[in-house]
C-alpha positions, 0 to 999 in steps of 0.5 A: 501447543496448549494453553494454561489450562492444558487445552489444545489451542484451536487451529486457525483456519487458512486465510488469504493474505496479500503480500505486496502484489501477491496473494498467499494462503497462510496456514496457522496464522492467528486471528485478527487482533485489536493490536493491528487496528492501526495497520488495517486503518492505514492500509485499507482503501478509502471506501473501506475505511469510510464505510467501516468508520460509518458502521462503527459510528452507527453501532456505537450510537445504537449501543448508547441509545440502548443504554438510555432505553434501559433507564426510567425516562433518563432523557427529557422531551423524548417520545416513547420509543427508540428513535429520539434516544438514538438521535440524542446519542448522536448529538451527545456523541458529537458534543453538539447538545441542541438543548431540546433533549437533555439528561433528566436523571442521574442515570441519564447523566452518567451514560451521557458522560460516558458517551461524551468521553467516548465521542472525544476519544473517537474524534481524536482517533479519527482525526489522527488517522485521517491526517495520517492517511492524507499526509503519508507521502505517495510516489506517482512513479510509473513503471513499464509493464515489461522489462527488456533485454537488448544491446546498449553501448555494445553490451547486452543490458537488462533495462526497466523504464520509469516515469514521474507522473507528477511532473515535478522535481524528485531530487537525489533519486536512486534505484536498486534492482534485486533478483530472486531465484530458487536455489538448492543447497548441498543438503538438498534444501530448496530456498529463495536467494536474493542477489542484487543486480548492479545498475550502470546508473543507480542514481538520478540527481533530478528525476522529472520525466523519464528514466531508464535504469540499466544492468549490464549483463557481463561475465559477473552478472547473475543473468550471464548466459541465461535465457527465458527457459533457464530463468523459468527453471529457477522461478526467477523474479525481480524487484525494483525499488525507487527512493527520492526527495519530492521537492514540492512536499519536502518528503521522502518517496518510496516505490517499488515494482515486482516483475516475473521472469515471464515479464522479460522481453528478449532482444527488444528495446523500448519505444522512444517517448521523448522528442522535440516538436517543430518549435523546439518544444520537448514533449513526452508521449505516455501513450507509448510508455509500455511499448517495446519493439524488436531490436534491429538485426 
């Protein structure tokens, strides 16, 4: 492909990108653009977000201080050099205006006007970003590290355990389980297919502590007759999605967990984490949340 000048476009270097919980080496991906600034600001970790903003803040003040330095004494009551101009830029960008230093020439007023407008715009943008990051609902749903396949009510089941780490009520909770596997078409093309695995109880009206979802492995299940070796041959993986309404914040919560075929423990059960003490008080032991045990023979 070529551009308007009929010059070939320079191929982008391969980039390591994160897709969910996986890292993928992407070839031919266009370089980062300013159009994705909001996405990066929302997905960056808090240390990266704050550090990037601090560097941008210092860079902008340095640029405006340099612009003041180009003028002929545009700021009154400043000492020779760059330092006072930099501090004046910080005061102007923040619209503080202590009064000791102030624009003394038309050039200084023009640069100060541009900087004040820039400062107001940056403050508005940062306020929106910080509010969006804080107000974004985050579900503290725990997922067991392993799935288990064991007998429940006389039938083999694929089971996954969840827990609500906030101990509040999540109403109208629902879960969906998907299986992906590599298949080959009649033309010999390999592709990955998604198939939903129906859950025995896919809804939970009040999710407060622990919840185990079950997929019955019967004759119509994609897992019927499968074992660890056959799932490995098709590179099977699983995606469990969760949704519910947080009563505390009145916000919709969403969470997901991905599993590999290697995360299945066959002929196993989860260790019980709920019981009642001697005084009749219900208790939950999160130390055993990920623990499993072999099925009784």
